[in-house]
N, C-alpha and C positions, 0 to 999 in steps of 0.2 A: 504494500500500500504506500502510495506517495504521500509526502508531506510538503507543506508550503509555508513560506514566510510571505506576508502580504502587507501592502500599505493601502489604507483607505483614506480618501479625502472626504471629510465630514462637511455637513451643510454650512458650518461656520468658517470653513476654510482651513481648519486644523487637520493634522494627519494622525491617524491611528495605525500602529504597527502591531501585527499579530502573527500567530502561527497556528496551523491546523493540520489534521490528518483528513478532515472532511473535505469533500469536493468544494472548490472555491465558490461556485454558484450557490450552493446550499449555505455555506458560511456567511456569505454576503447577505443572503435573504434573511438569515437569522439576525444579523446585525440590524438590518432595516426593519425587522419586525420587533426589535427591542427585546429579543429573547434573553439576552445576557444581562440586561441592565447596565450599569456602569457608564463609561465614557461615551460610547457611541449611541447609547439609548437616548441621550439628551441632545444629540447632534445629528439626527437623521434628516434627510436620507444620506447614506454614504455611497461612495462610488469607488470601485477598485481602480487604483492608478498604477499599481506595480505588484508583481508576484514573481517568485522564484521557486522552482520545484526542487526538492531534495529527496533522496532515497530514504533517509532516516529522520524521524521526528526530532531526535536529539540535535541534529545539524540545523534543522529549521528553527528550533528554539534558540540555539546559540546565535544564529543570524538575527533573529528577532531581538535578542538582548543587545546585540551590537548596534543595530540600526536605531533602536529606541533611544540610545544615548547620543545619536548624531544630531547636529544642528539642523534647522529647517533647510538651510542652503544645501547641505550635504544630501538630505533626503530628496530634495527637488532635483539635484544633479543625478541621483540614482534613478529617479522616476523618468527623467528625460533621456537617460542612457548617455549622459555627457561625462565620459570617463576622464577627459582632461580636467574638467572642472572638479570632479570628485577627487582626483589625485591632488590637485592644488589645494583644495579645502582640507584634505587629510593631512597635508604637510603644514597647514596653517599659514601658508604664504599666499599673498595676493587675495586674501579673503574679501577685501572690498572691491577688487577688480573683477571677481568672478560673478557674473550676472546671468540671469535667465536669458536664453537665446530666443 
């Protein structure tokens, strides 16, 4: 069974990072139904903006923990697939120069 790390954009523009073994469509529907309560329940609707598949849930959870600690700029670079910006932000250099394309 596959596992996923995912990023949702909430109705208020914030991001939520999660991981799951559930199919992504089901998980997003659960978030939009308010099934879990918590952060996304108060910020619906949510939209999937990024996901990555893993073979093991432990790897997805590790990725979730890492990405949750990232700045908004780093998350947005990941969402865009802007690897150059992501590398620059990871180094902490040119933080003010890296902007959304």
